[in-house]
Every structure is written in C-alpha cells, then in structure tokens.
Legacy VTK file of the C-alpha trace (Angstrom):
# vtk DataFile Version 3.0
C-alpha trace
ASCII
DATASET POLYDATA
POINTS 721 float
213.841 106.909 57.779
216.573 105.262 55.982
217.023 105.484 52.390
216.986 102.014 50.522
219.322 102.997 47.616
222.383 104.226 49.676
225.832 103.430 48.034
227.208 101.915 51.209
225.948 98.473 52.330
223.227 98.594 49.502
222.324 95.450 47.187
222.347 95.177 43.443
219.198 94.171 41.264
220.962 90.885 40.579
221.318 90.473 44.347
217.703 90.752 44.741
216.804 88.400 42.162
219.208 85.711 43.487
217.772 86.276 47.172
214.235 85.801 45.721
215.182 82.526 43.921
216.469 81.071 47.364
213.257 82.252 49.032
210.974 80.779 46.791
212.141 77.357 47.642
212.269 78.022 51.710
209.554 76.360 53.552
210.623 77.672 57.023
209.423 80.835 58.953
211.345 83.523 60.253
209.839 83.458 63.974
210.892 79.944 64.154
214.560 80.263 63.041
215.271 83.138 65.075
214.205 80.886 68.335
217.548 79.289 67.449
219.616 82.190 68.433
217.682 82.848 71.724
219.226 81.492 74.984
219.207 77.580 75.065
218.880 77.775 71.207
221.278 75.681 68.983
222.894 79.093 67.748
222.694 81.074 70.867
226.649 81.104 71.104
226.605 83.352 67.854
224.323 86.089 69.709
225.394 88.844 72.095
222.381 90.590 73.099
220.168 91.436 70.019
222.963 91.282 67.625
224.229 88.249 65.973
228.199 87.925 64.585
229.115 87.246 60.807
229.149 83.491 61.600
225.751 83.448 63.243
224.335 85.694 60.489
225.449 82.996 57.901
224.187 80.324 59.579
220.697 82.128 59.968
220.735 82.556 55.983
221.644 78.671 55.682
219.007 77.743 57.939
216.253 79.972 57.024
217.030 79.317 53.125
217.401 75.818 53.776
220.838 75.777 51.660
223.894 74.336 52.811
226.462 75.835 50.179
225.156 79.575 50.350
227.834 81.518 48.436
230.153 83.270 50.943
230.509 86.428 49.022
227.010 87.200 48.729
226.503 86.448 52.478
229.034 88.883 53.035
227.104 91.526 51.003
223.995 90.871 53.292
225.541 91.027 56.369
226.975 94.562 55.298
223.724 95.665 53.913
222.067 94.784 57.558
224.818 96.637 59.442
224.130 99.815 57.535
221.016 101.067 59.176
220.366 104.774 60.016
218.239 106.137 63.012
219.107 103.809 65.361
219.212 104.294 69.170
222.828 104.570 70.727
222.790 101.546 72.577
221.567 99.228 69.542
223.960 101.224 67.023
227.152 100.604 69.584
226.026 96.831 69.339
225.791 96.821 65.613
229.381 98.550 65.397
230.779 96.001 67.589
230.885 93.526 64.375
227.168 92.193 64.505
223.859 92.886 62.819
220.717 93.863 64.699
218.399 90.448 64.293
215.176 92.179 64.720
216.369 93.983 61.642
216.934 90.880 59.786
213.862 89.049 61.047
211.425 91.993 60.205
212.852 92.178 56.867
212.414 88.869 55.757
209.233 88.406 57.573
207.747 91.140 55.536
208.363 89.152 52.235
207.118 85.909 53.566
203.650 84.525 52.645
201.181 85.144 55.246
198.393 87.528 56.474
199.138 91.252 56.524
197.779 91.658 60.626
200.038 88.636 61.677
203.132 90.474 60.092
202.351 93.531 61.807
201.910 91.880 65.238
205.236 90.032 64.519
207.267 93.150 63.644
205.924 94.953 66.753
206.676 92.194 69.133
210.085 91.944 67.701
211.269 95.360 68.828
208.896 95.411 71.941
211.580 93.612 73.884
210.469 94.604 77.502
206.837 93.370 76.598
205.293 96.382 78.017
203.209 96.703 74.703
204.723 99.900 73.456
207.370 100.874 71.240
209.107 104.518 70.763
209.761 106.533 67.646
213.090 105.047 66.793
211.877 101.502 67.128
208.874 102.337 64.862
211.498 104.049 62.565
213.431 100.771 62.614
210.442 98.589 61.230
209.557 101.326 58.668
213.456 101.333 57.519
213.095 97.410 56.777
209.517 98.014 55.151
211.189 100.626 52.661
214.303 98.178 52.345
211.626 95.241 51.291
209.856 97.859 48.955
213.008 98.316 47.300
213.577 94.560 46.967
210.163 94.159 45.160
210.598 96.893 42.670
208.610 99.504 44.108
209.366 103.220 43.680
210.090 103.581 47.012
210.211 107.810 46.794
206.351 107.685 46.605
206.210 105.011 49.470
208.187 107.006 52.136
205.888 109.797 52.366
202.757 107.369 52.490
204.277 105.612 55.471
205.031 108.866 57.143
201.791 110.021 56.707
200.531 106.709 58.603
203.246 107.148 61.644
201.843 110.888 61.804
198.266 109.348 61.977
199.097 106.662 64.694
200.855 108.821 67.371
197.743 111.021 67.523
198.554 112.186 71.014
202.157 113.346 70.142
203.650 111.070 73.176
206.554 109.390 71.211
205.139 106.091 71.788
202.885 103.473 69.911
200.850 100.916 71.480
200.036 97.360 69.769
196.354 98.391 68.983
197.430 101.787 67.519
199.999 100.146 65.571
197.713 97.304 64.069
194.917 100.051 63.484
197.036 102.418 61.335
198.664 99.558 59.445
195.299 97.693 58.521
193.998 101.174 57.223
196.948 101.914 55.177
196.272 100.378 51.576
199.950 100.670 50.223
201.338 99.140 53.517
198.751 96.280 52.892
199.997 95.658 49.487
203.368 95.801 50.681
202.565 93.135 53.407
201.173 90.758 50.741
197.374 91.144 51.236
195.939 88.749 48.409
192.340 88.598 49.203
189.392 90.841 50.105
188.117 91.421 53.521
184.675 92.535 52.593
183.039 92.223 48.729
183.603 95.431 46.563
187.090 95.887 48.250
189.766 96.108 45.714
192.605 93.611 45.406
195.658 96.109 45.059
198.969 95.008 43.619
201.838 97.350 42.590
202.739 97.632 38.783
204.885 99.277 36.452
203.169 100.973 33.352
204.550 100.769 30.006
202.319 103.673 28.749
201.157 107.168 30.234
198.508 106.133 32.812
196.364 108.215 34.879
194.910 107.897 38.435
191.079 107.330 38.547
190.901 109.365 41.853
192.985 112.496 41.437
193.268 112.225 37.469
196.963 113.064 37.786
199.478 111.057 35.836
201.425 108.093 37.601
204.948 109.015 37.304
208.272 107.153 38.223
210.799 104.754 37.020
209.842 101.649 39.196
206.341 100.503 39.978
204.377 103.920 39.852
201.107 103.044 41.242
198.370 100.631 42.429
196.137 98.588 40.052
193.208 96.357 41.046
193.546 92.892 40.041
189.954 92.115 39.577
188.847 95.664 37.661
191.634 97.308 36.597
190.960 100.548 38.736
194.216 102.337 38.873
195.535 104.998 41.417
198.665 106.484 42.978
199.546 104.969 46.070
198.638 107.921 48.257
195.382 108.114 46.715
194.437 104.410 47.621
193.291 105.626 51.065
191.224 108.460 49.685
188.123 106.474 49.374
188.238 105.385 45.635
185.174 103.728 43.915
184.461 100.490 45.293
185.316 97.339 43.234
182.931 95.210 41.115
180.529 93.087 43.398
180.993 89.431 43.094
177.728 88.023 44.593
174.216 89.654 45.546
172.974 89.900 49.224
169.482 88.145 48.830
167.565 85.602 46.803
165.401 88.327 45.446
168.458 89.839 43.316
169.069 86.487 41.726
168.798 86.594 37.619
168.791 90.435 37.798
171.569 91.163 35.261
173.395 94.663 35.342
176.366 96.178 34.220
178.801 97.020 36.773
180.776 100.093 35.559
184.207 101.011 36.766
186.235 104.224 35.923
189.147 103.445 33.398
191.223 105.102 31.257
189.293 104.524 27.800
191.544 106.949 25.723
191.015 106.662 22.005
188.202 103.659 22.271
184.701 104.419 20.700
181.969 104.638 23.042
179.373 101.802 22.121
176.561 104.148 22.812
177.136 107.026 20.484
180.237 105.585 18.672
182.218 108.764 19.620
186.117 108.544 21.036
186.558 108.594 24.803
188.747 110.719 26.215
191.123 110.222 28.882
189.322 109.106 32.038
185.935 110.165 30.596
184.623 106.968 30.390
183.929 103.486 32.154
183.767 99.936 31.443
181.612 97.102 32.400
183.826 94.341 34.347
181.654 91.635 32.795
180.809 92.256 29.470
183.899 94.932 28.821
181.392 97.273 27.091
183.128 100.869 27.087
180.826 103.979 27.365
181.264 107.774 28.141
180.141 108.956 31.743
177.020 110.670 30.024
176.003 107.632 27.998
175.876 105.150 30.925
172.186 105.395 31.171
171.199 105.814 27.406
172.468 102.318 26.397
170.774 98.762 27.267
170.955 98.527 31.226
171.165 94.487 31.428
174.511 92.986 31.008
174.980 89.637 28.858
178.539 88.969 29.931
180.157 89.768 26.457
182.132 87.307 24.482
182.869 85.196 27.780
179.178 84.403 28.856
179.625 80.695 28.595
182.445 80.766 31.092
181.552 83.893 33.604
179.566 82.961 36.636
178.107 86.457 37.134
177.245 87.927 40.527
173.536 87.673 39.961
174.031 83.804 40.008
175.513 83.711 43.479
173.737 84.735 46.870
174.565 85.068 50.342
172.774 82.659 52.944
172.816 82.285 56.596
174.581 79.920 58.569
171.630 78.271 59.664
171.050 77.526 56.009
174.301 76.051 55.414
176.299 74.647 58.335
179.439 73.312 56.287
182.322 74.741 57.088
183.693 74.401 53.498
180.948 76.896 52.645
182.552 79.835 54.607
184.644 81.865 52.049
187.968 83.498 53.230
186.282 86.618 53.409
183.535 85.131 55.911
180.712 84.800 53.522
178.441 81.641 53.071
177.440 81.649 49.130
175.711 79.308 47.045
175.036 79.038 43.374
172.138 79.160 40.992
172.284 78.008 37.418
172.366 80.220 34.484
170.665 78.432 31.563
172.672 78.048 28.253
176.050 78.501 30.144
178.786 76.462 31.510
180.564 78.430 34.083
184.295 77.674 34.132
185.742 76.615 37.616
189.425 77.645 37.514
192.195 76.089 39.905
195.500 77.558 39.705
198.807 76.177 41.324
200.694 79.509 41.550
203.844 77.645 42.081
203.760 75.950 39.001
206.088 77.408 36.121
208.015 79.926 38.253
205.854 83.177 38.436
203.614 81.969 35.543
201.300 80.632 37.816
200.875 83.776 39.841
200.242 85.775 36.764
197.510 83.479 35.199
195.849 83.624 38.584
195.729 87.593 38.355
194.544 87.397 34.672
191.528 84.821 35.576
190.589 87.127 38.409
189.946 89.745 36.050
188.762 88.033 32.871
186.054 86.059 35.255
184.354 86.265 38.354
187.010 86.094 41.207
184.752 83.749 43.082
185.233 81.090 40.458
189.015 81.468 40.636
190.908 79.611 43.258
194.402 79.638 44.269
195.208 75.755 45.098
197.951 77.016 47.884
194.828 78.384 49.936
193.007 75.281 51.040
193.474 73.197 47.818
190.311 72.230 45.554
188.022 71.293 48.129
186.361 74.948 48.564
185.599 75.386 45.028
184.335 71.822 44.293
181.928 72.650 47.107
180.773 76.023 45.932
179.777 74.593 42.695
178.497 71.281 44.031
174.883 72.074 43.049
175.605 72.773 39.277
175.315 69.907 36.708
176.523 72.094 33.694
180.015 73.415 34.240
183.700 72.803 33.507
186.874 72.915 35.347
190.337 74.274 34.446
193.461 72.936 36.078
196.366 75.370 35.689
199.300 73.756 36.475
201.523 70.728 35.845
200.503 66.908 35.578
200.683 66.771 39.355
198.285 69.481 39.901
195.879 67.589 37.449
196.164 64.595 39.478
195.551 66.599 42.618
192.172 67.841 41.387
191.089 64.514 39.875
191.660 63.203 43.482
189.668 65.620 45.094
187.032 65.230 42.631
186.852 61.716 43.573
186.371 62.517 47.289
184.201 65.407 46.979
181.131 63.093 46.307
179.759 65.349 43.602
176.299 64.853 41.571
177.940 65.025 38.491
181.914 64.579 37.804
182.764 67.714 35.512
185.054 67.509 32.654
188.423 69.024 33.035
190.662 71.003 30.732
194.480 71.628 31.496
196.398 75.068 31.095
200.013 73.510 31.185
202.334 75.399 33.396
205.983 74.678 33.726
207.534 71.708 31.561
206.976 68.079 31.061
202.923 68.169 31.171
202.502 64.991 29.236
198.578 64.692 29.883
198.371 68.144 28.663
200.115 67.402 25.587
197.741 64.200 25.134
194.891 66.072 25.290
196.072 68.811 22.707
196.597 71.615 25.214
200.111 71.802 24.484
203.610 71.248 26.432
203.593 74.550 28.185
201.570 77.858 28.420
203.723 80.655 26.672
201.819 83.767 27.747
199.114 83.823 25.089
195.820 85.749 25.325
193.688 83.893 27.784
190.687 84.703 25.884
191.793 82.441 23.219
192.342 79.376 25.559
188.881 80.017 26.834
187.187 79.894 23.276
189.312 76.406 22.743
187.795 75.263 25.935
184.135 76.071 24.538
185.220 73.981 21.325
186.842 71.212 23.144
185.477 67.483 23.361
184.711 65.154 26.256
187.150 62.019 26.532
187.002 59.669 29.487
190.397 58.808 30.568
191.331 55.692 32.614
192.762 56.015 36.077
194.443 53.133 37.743
195.209 51.924 41.385
198.497 51.125 42.484
199.686 48.825 45.408
203.217 48.521 46.618
203.657 45.724 49.131
207.170 45.535 50.588
208.919 42.077 50.815
210.233 43.135 54.372
208.045 45.911 56.036
211.010 46.813 58.123
213.279 47.525 55.402
213.666 51.277 54.882
212.676 52.932 51.443
211.348 56.092 50.214
207.499 56.748 50.499
205.324 55.756 47.406
204.194 59.218 45.852
200.909 58.389 44.641
198.454 55.755 45.011
196.908 56.293 41.652
198.518 56.341 38.015
197.240 58.875 35.549
199.690 58.885 33.167
202.853 56.090 33.766
204.619 54.127 35.990
208.232 52.864 35.340
211.142 50.977 36.854
214.620 51.112 35.739
216.689 53.597 33.893
214.280 56.657 33.294
213.176 56.352 36.879
217.180 56.451 37.916
217.762 59.385 36.118
214.561 61.136 37.450
215.361 60.011 41.196
219.209 61.489 41.146
217.592 64.811 39.551
214.997 64.908 42.154
217.495 64.426 45.106
219.903 67.066 43.737
217.006 69.252 43.525
215.825 69.076 47.010
219.503 69.254 48.253
220.183 72.373 45.934
217.032 74.024 44.738
218.700 77.306 43.684
220.563 75.369 40.983
217.190 74.188 39.386
215.690 77.878 38.864
214.985 77.842 35.021
213.504 75.271 32.507
217.363 75.593 30.499
219.041 74.745 33.688
216.734 71.912 34.552
217.359 70.570 31.049
221.134 70.888 31.320
221.161 69.056 34.712
218.852 66.235 33.540
221.026 65.760 30.443
224.325 65.436 32.945
222.324 62.752 34.829
221.480 60.893 31.454
225.154 61.030 30.424
226.358 59.738 33.539
223.646 56.924 33.685
224.991 55.928 30.146
228.332 55.481 31.634
227.305 53.676 34.772
224.410 51.552 33.390
223.021 51.342 36.838
220.002 49.122 35.785
222.174 46.784 33.423
220.595 43.320 33.410
217.073 44.621 34.837
215.057 41.564 33.495
217.221 39.406 35.819
215.664 41.296 38.836
212.158 41.658 38.240
209.276 39.338 37.194
205.901 40.755 35.266
202.604 39.382 35.306
199.897 40.551 32.815
196.595 38.969 33.977
198.394 36.260 35.542
200.419 35.377 32.500
204.061 35.935 32.888
205.985 38.232 30.294
209.051 36.401 28.323
211.743 38.982 28.611
214.773 36.657 27.683
215.278 37.613 24.431
216.082 41.252 24.916
218.456 43.073 27.309
216.470 45.964 28.818
217.419 48.663 31.507
213.734 50.011 31.982
210.063 48.996 31.925
207.414 51.539 31.263
203.651 50.890 31.826
201.539 53.388 29.804
198.352 55.016 30.188
198.788 57.814 27.940
200.900 58.152 24.774
203.432 60.761 26.102
206.100 60.402 28.495
209.626 62.344 29.513
207.829 65.484 28.143
206.588 64.504 25.015
208.078 60.997 24.038
205.764 58.259 22.581
207.409 55.124 23.847
204.428 52.841 22.086
204.905 54.615 18.927
202.184 55.122 16.151
200.198 52.080 14.786
199.392 51.464 11.058
197.021 48.629 10.345
197.761 47.230 6.951
194.748 47.034 4.278
192.583 43.927 4.562
193.714 42.996 8.403
190.840 42.782 10.674
190.803 44.579 13.600
192.206 43.162 16.873
189.440 41.610 19.053
189.478 43.002 22.468
191.300 40.866 25.019
192.192 41.223 28.851
195.964 40.555 27.522
197.875 40.701 24.550
201.490 39.425 24.158
201.588 38.332 20.553
204.185 40.467 18.867
202.456 40.737 15.445
199.104 41.802 17.104
201.128 44.411 19.293
202.494 46.126 15.790
198.930 47.069 14.896
197.323 47.774 18.284
196.903 51.803 18.909
196.981 53.693 22.553
193.778 54.625 23.922
193.493 56.388 27.197
189.638 55.324 27.361
190.166 51.570 26.665
190.882 50.383 30.213
194.254 48.986 28.891
197.530 49.478 29.561
200.858 49.014 27.603
204.064 47.597 28.543
207.143 48.788 27.042
210.899 47.863 27.285
213.674 50.263 27.243
217.504 49.127 26.131
218.784 52.037 28.037
219.418 55.985 27.876
220.580 56.030 24.263
217.300 54.382 23.182
215.169 56.838 25.226
217.107 59.821 23.495
216.536 58.551 20.238
212.787 58.269 20.453
212.512 61.582 22.032
214.246 63.047 19.071
212.359 61.086 16.498
215.351 58.851 15.648
213.806 55.886 16.615
209.841 55.291 16.421
209.125 53.469 19.763
210.632 51.098 22.366
209.813 47.314 22.638
206.215 46.777 22.670
205.652 43.926 25.152
202.073 43.583 25.993
198.691 45.300 26.298
196.886 44.210 29.667
193.877 45.317 31.968
195.859 44.395 34.992
199.748 44.109 35.949
201.606 42.333 38.779
205.411 43.155 39.140
207.873 41.302 41.621
211.092 42.822 42.197
214.238 40.870 43.817
216.421 43.844 44.532
215.842 47.694 45.542
214.884 49.610 42.195
214.503 53.233 41.166
210.736 53.770 40.307
208.244 56.801 39.362
204.658 57.374 39.221
203.676 60.422 36.720
207.185 61.843 37.052
207.554 61.354 40.924
210.370 58.959 41.520
211.473 57.103 44.588
213.744 54.190 45.859
211.923 51.050 46.257
213.282 48.078 48.312
212.076 44.383 46.718
208.220 44.436 46.698
204.970 43.134 44.813
203.422 45.657 42.889
199.599 45.368 41.862
198.196 47.913 39.196
194.424 47.525 38.790
191.780 50.001 36.978
190.405 52.240 39.336
187.603 54.709 37.324
187.632 57.102 34.404
187.683 60.925 34.702
185.955 63.279 32.388
188.610 65.143 30.470
188.557 68.015 27.749
190.509 67.547 24.669
191.271 70.745 22.666
190.294 70.468 18.867
193.354 69.833 16.541
195.358 72.565 15.756
194.645 74.146 12.380
197.282 73.790 9.649
198.801 76.932 8.295
200.681 78.055 5.573
200.439 78.157 1.796
200.785 74.644 1.047
198.018 73.708 3.559
195.477 75.719 1.488
192.828 73.814 -0.194
LINES 1 722
721 0 1 2 3 4 5 6 7 8 9 10 11 12 13 14 15 16 17 18 19 20 21 22 23 24 25 26 27 28 29 30 31 32 33 34 35 36 37 38 39 40 41 42 43 44 45 46 47 48 49 50 51 52 53 54 55 56 57 58 59 60 61 62 63 64 65 66 67 68 69 70 71 72 73 74 75 76 77 78 79 80 81 82 83 84 85 86 87 88 89 90 91 92 93 94 95 96 97 98 99 100 101 102 103 104 105 106 107 108 109 110 111 112 113 114 115 116 117 118 119 120 121 122 123 124 125 126 127 128 129 130 131 132 133 134 135 136 137 138 139 140 141 142 143 144 145 146 147 148 149 150 151 152 153 154 155 156 157 158 159 160 161 162 163 164 165 166 167 168 169 170 171 172 173 174 175 176 177 178 179 180 181 182 183 184 185 186 187 188 189 190 191 192 193 194 195 196 197 198 199 200 201 202 203 204 205 206 207 208 209 210 211 212 213 214 215 216 217 218 219 220 221 222 223 224 225 226 227 228 229 230 231 232 233 234 235 236 237 238 239 240 241 242 243 244 245 246 247 248 249 250 251 252 253 254 255 256 257 258 259 260 261 262 263 264 265 266 267 268 269 270 271 272 273 274 275 276 277 278 279 280 281 282 283 284 285 286 287 288 289 290 291 292 293 294 295 296 297 298 299 300 301 302 303 304 305 306 307 308 309 310 311 312 313 314 315 316 317 318 319 320 321 322 323 324 325 326 327 328 329 330 331 332 333 334 335 336 337 338 339 340 341 342 343 344 345 346 347 348 349 350 351 352 353 354 355 356 357 358 359 360 361 362 363 364 365 366 367 368 369 370 371 372 373 374 375 376 377 378 379 380 381 382 383 384 385 386 387 388 389 390 391 392 393 394 395 396 397 398 399 400 401 402 403 404 405 406 407 408 409 410 411 412 413 414 415 416 417 418 419 420 421 422 423 424 425 426 427 428 429 430 431 432 433 434 435 436 437 438 439 440 441 442 443 444 445 446 447 448 449 450 451 452 453 454 455 456 457 458 459 460 461 462 463 464 465 466 467 468 469 470 471 472 473 474 475 476 477 478 479 480 481 482 483 484 485 486 487 488 489 490 491 492 493 494 495 496 497 498 499 500 501 502 503 504 505 506 507 508 509 510 511 512 513 514 515 516 517 518 519 520 521 522 523 524 525 526 527 528 529 530 531 532 533 534 535 536 537 538 539 540 541 542 543 544 545 546 547 548 549 550 551 552 553 554 555 556 557 558 559 560 561 562 563 564 565 566 567 568 569 570 571 572 573 574 575 576 577 578 579 580 581 582 583 584 585 586 587 588 589 590 591 592 593 594 595 596 597 598 599 600 601 602 603 604 605 606 607 608 609 610 611 612 613 614 615 616 617 618 619 620 621 622 623 624 625 626 627 628 629 630 631 632 633 634 635 636 637 638 639 640 641 642 643 644 645 646 647 648 649 650 651 652 653 654 655 656 657 658 659 660 661 662 663 664 665 666 667 668 669 670 671 672 673 674 675 676 677 678 679 680 681 682 683 684 685 686 687 688 689 690 691 692 693 694 695 696 697 698 699 700 701 702 703 704 705 706 707 708 709 710 711 712 713 714 715 716 717 718 719 720
C-alpha cells in the first residue's frame, strides 16, 4: 500500500486547503467528467489507454472544478502527485511512466471526496478498475483503490498510520478464500461493514436508530476509547467521535460492537410519554456524580444525552429514573414524543425518513420543541459545525440539513404540533427559502421563526436582533435567547416583472417575493458585478475579507464610471397610482425597503424623531409629503414600504459608516409600480440581475411570524444604575 506522505510527488497542507476551496464550488461529478476522455468524447485526444497526458490532466481539473484559470504550477504539482503511485501492475506502470497519469486513480481520489452515499462510491470505484467488466478485481487493483483512499484520508487530515491497518484488515476479511480476486458483492459487503471506511466515504446519516454518526476528530486533551479504554494517540485526527452522543473510540475499535447510540424515537404508541434517561459511556473525569456528589474517575461514569446529568456506573440505578431533559427541556423533542407507524397509517412519501422510518409526533405539554434547519453551505464550514452541534444538543430527528431535501420533510414531521418554534441557520436567502416552504406546506399553524445568521450580510437577522453573523458562541446561550424572544409579524411582498419585449434576453428574476428590499441602480450594479465575478472565479471569493475587498474595488470603479447616472430619466415610479416627482434631485439608485437594514447593516431610511406636540401621522396608503416623511418611522409589520433615493456610491458609504444619517426619503406606500425605459441592474434581497425595459408591480402578499430577540443588555460601569 502506498504511503501518502512520500517526499516525492507529495502535496503540502497548503495545497490540500487550496484544492478543498476549489472543490467546494464545483457542481460536477467525476463520473460525468471522465466520460469526456473516453472514445468519442470531447477530450479523447488527450488519453492513451487508461492514462491522460499533462495537458489532458489540466483540462480534467479545469472541467471538473469549473475553473478557467487554474494555476499552472498547482496543476503540475497535482500531476506529479498522481504519477507517483506504488504497487501497480507492470502494464499500468509503464503507461504512467510514458508521461501520463492513470485516470482511474484520479477519478477514484476525487470521487471519495465528493458528496454522496458510501455504497455508490464503493460501487463506482470498483467499476473504475474493473475494465473487462467481469465483476472481479485482482489484489493489485484493490491495492490501487486503497492507495487513493489513503491519499484522500491524508487530504482530510486523518492520522493515516491508524487507518492503514484498518483497511488491511478489511482486505483480509474480504478475500476469505485467498483467491487473490474480489467480487463486487464481496467488496460492497466488506466496505459497508467497515466503520472507519464509511466515515472516510462520507456517511452522514444513520441506517438504523441507535447507530452512531461517526466523524474523525482531533482531541486537544487526553481522551480515552470507550471500548478498549486505551488513550487516543497521534498528531492528526486520533479517533472517531459520535456527532449525536459524543461516544469516542479508536478507529479500529469502531468495528468491535461498541455500545449503541441514543434512541431517537420509540417503536410503539405504548411507550409514548415514558420519559427515561439514556446513559452513554463518556469521559467524566473530575466531574461530580449528581447522585453521590463524589468525583467520577476516567471512564467510570456515564451521562444522559437528554438532560446531561452525569453519574457513576454504580449510581445509575440509585437516582431518579425519569428524565426531564434538563435546561433545554423547552426545546428538545424527546424520543418518547416520537413514535413509528406503519405505511398503512401514513401513506405520504414525505413521512419516510432517510433511514426508512415513518414517524409521527405527539405534543409534550408546556414545551415548544425547536425545529432546526441548517444550510451547511452558509458561512463556509460554519454551517456544518452548527449542524453537528445541534444534533448533539437536541434530538437529531428535529435537526435538518437543508441540502438533503430542503425544508419540506421537517415541516411535514411537525405538522400536527401547534406549539413549536423554527430556527433557520443560514443567510437571508435561507430564511426566505424557509418562509416560502411554510407558505406552501399548508400547515395548521404558521410557527414563529428565529434566525441564527451565518455568513455575511444578514440584514433580516440584524433587524430581528440576532446579529450580523454567528461568531462561534455557545449555542445553549442562543437557545436561551430564543426562549425569551417575542413574536413579530413581518410583511412579505409579491413582485411581478413584466418585460416590454418578451423576446428580449435578460437574466432570470431571482425571486417572486420580497422579504427585505428591492433596489434598482447603483447598488444593484455593484452587486451584479460582484455576483458575476464570483460565479466566474469562485476561488477568489473564499473569505469574508476577500469578499469585502472585491466589493470595495467594484464600488470604487462604479464611483468613477457612474454607470447609473441620471437614473431618474430612465424610469417612472407610481405609488398607489400617484407618480413620484424626482426632478429636484439627481439620483443613481432607488431602494424599496421592507426592513430597516440593507447592504449588511445600512439603515437607508434612518431614524425618525417626532418633535414634542406634533400629532401622530394618520395611516394612509401613500405619503409623499416631505415634512410628514421626516417623522415617519419604519415598521416591518405596517403593510407599508419605504422608497429611498441614493445619490451614488459615496452617499452609500457615508450612510454605512454613519457620516450621513439616511438617503433621500421619497415615499411610504402600500403598493408600487415601476416602469423602466432601458436595461438596468436590479436586486431582490441581495440577489442581482440585469433587467431589460419592463414594468414592475409590488403588492402586499402576507405576513410571516418571526421571533425578535430581546434587546442586548448594556454592559460596563457607566450603565450601572
């Protein structure tokens, strides 16, 4: 088996990180790209036998990673990396020495790192090397597959010295008759029963209740295996840890029948409401037992996954047997509230969980179970970490990865509850996606939605006091804030874009609903250029700082070019049929606001202070009087939109930095019609597009139930009363 850390043809940690950043933005699959190198394919001239030359390898990377300007030096290092393969047959070795790389090796390596089911990956890698289609691999071909698995493990930061014997043991178990060949059935059976290999291949969900969801982990303090009780050693990721219960083992001990994970539901209605602890072996070192109040020694205790109580092994039966779910009882949906039903009782396809169960929920009195939706792609790797943390703090059955089927399965499971909350973990786009799904789900009640903002921007989260971005704080504190939040209705608006010439080509309109804002002109122009560049060169936009620098560059060039100068001559705005007079001011942008935040924290409408003695403004469908507009405040629940004019990029920057209080207040209205005379950049909730001449109608759609966090408590000596 090849060593993945050979000096010749090896990659540095920086190379691994750079490759990972490219892969995060790729939408293609390896199996689709390699077809181009087969006979009759677009890139067939670069292949000879099962090998590709250096030019073909570079084209493979550019095609697969969807990058036109892939660095030449990096491409050469990767090419040498795949050329350096040990334990190959003489024929393939001579092919590779002829100046190319063995294409199945490359395909196998990248397919392991892709998202997908482990069984599919095992079958794909087998067929890559079974070129005669006889359903058999010889030992050298199997060893090549394992070489690529080792390299992929090295890429992911595993301690490969521990993985190597695990894979060798698997190979011994597979070839039981010592024939030197392996069938597809033997290969799949051996792989699907090898826990570390399944983790490497990306197993992210359980096949049955009580099965651990393993992930490789690096431990910063001495940690012990819950199976053999030996210490986890190594410099990289030393062992496996269950995402849901924190049960920890050596990689090789994961196959030795470890204790089961916590159950997530009960098998029959008879067990509903029977609350009970679920004890899991854990390292409770130096923690006090909550029965005898004495310290627990290493691996001499257990903790309950629901209430987090810790006890000595010998004290498990001495304390209270019922579980109250601890400090998070208001949020947790315990297993005794979820039960399995037959297909005859529930025929909906949405009721079938990824692991094949059909589940229903019964309400738990005086609680508000939290239905959590996480967009793992938000905020870089932040979304994945948040997903794992909530799977541990709550019941995994109430935590949904939006990449796996969207919001519909979770909303369907909770459909019979009347008292529950939703937490959307992601950006404003994720929140909008969820609100649309709630509209379409035909629920008995529309549950209130809180937001855990991931990534940048997050204007809606800012308005609801959830902040501009999650910074890694304890999620238990976030859950406490949700308990103390208040219900706020939020207006949602329908937008209809009717082109003057249906045949004229334009970008697709991103949304049919406005939650935050709509704009046309200078700010949409910057956003459109930023968006276009990010789609063309995604690797240049892989950090918050880089994104801000690019945005600043586009804003600077927009200041010079002034592409939206004299915007008011190119459009007409009517508020409830009343045409706005825009002749007195030169504008480069128009913003239609539903919430008091835009561009990641800018309040374009500004604060309003009503002088003493001035009566309240009477509600009206449209207000354009400049004096009245000065004292009108924004309210996301008033079924009104605010129209603001922007003079240009400099004014936008002044508002963002606080040097200027607001843009030009033009109107407050319940309905807007905009007619444009030429192609203009536009955006809805941060999603830009270029729109040919058209008529735009914006009308009130409905209200969504949102949760607003309590005001932040002032801190510091001078705030003490």
